[in-house]
N, C-alpha and C positions, 0 to 999 in steps of 0.2 A: 353460278352457284357460289363463287368467291367474290369478296369485295376487293377493291384495289390494293388493300394492305394484306391480302391473303387470308382473311377471316371468312368463315362460312356465313352466308346470309341466313338468318334465322328469324322466325321459325320457318321450317319447310315441311312438306309432306313427309320427307324421310325422317325428320326428327320425331314426328308423331309415331311413325312406324317403329322407329328404334325404341322409343319409350314403351310402346305396347309390347314389343318383343321381350324387352328386359323384364317387364312386370309379369308377363305370362310365363317366362322361364323360371320364375320363382327361385332364383339362386343358381340355376344352371347357367354357366357362361354362354353368352351369345357371341358368335364370331361373324363378322361381315368381311367377305373377301372382295377386294377391290382391284381392278385391272389397271388403275391409274395411281401411281405413287404420289403424284401432286395432289390428288383428292384425299388420299388417306391421311396425310399428316394434319390437315386442318380439322378433320373429324377427331383425331386423337387429341389435339389441342382443345377442342370444344368440350369433350367429355372430362378432361382434366380440369379445365377452368370452371365447369359447372358441377363438379363432383358427382358425375354419373358413374355408377358402379355396375359391373356385370356385362360390359360389352367391350369387344376388342376388334380392331380393324387391322387386317393383314393384307399385304400386297401379294397378289397372285396373278402372274401373267396369264392372260387369256380368260380371266374371270368374267362372267356375264355382267353387263353394265345395266 
């Protein structure tokens, strides 16, 4: 899922899901809980670099993968 330099490989099935959820939420914040801190930060970086609004990624030990 990550390139050698730590960036997410895009597009992925999950980016499509994310975009659909943000659109369907129509302004209501979307939160994805992730059990792996190393996966969370590249997602945060990607949404910032691509100016995606309306989604937040949080680390939660034991979250489903």
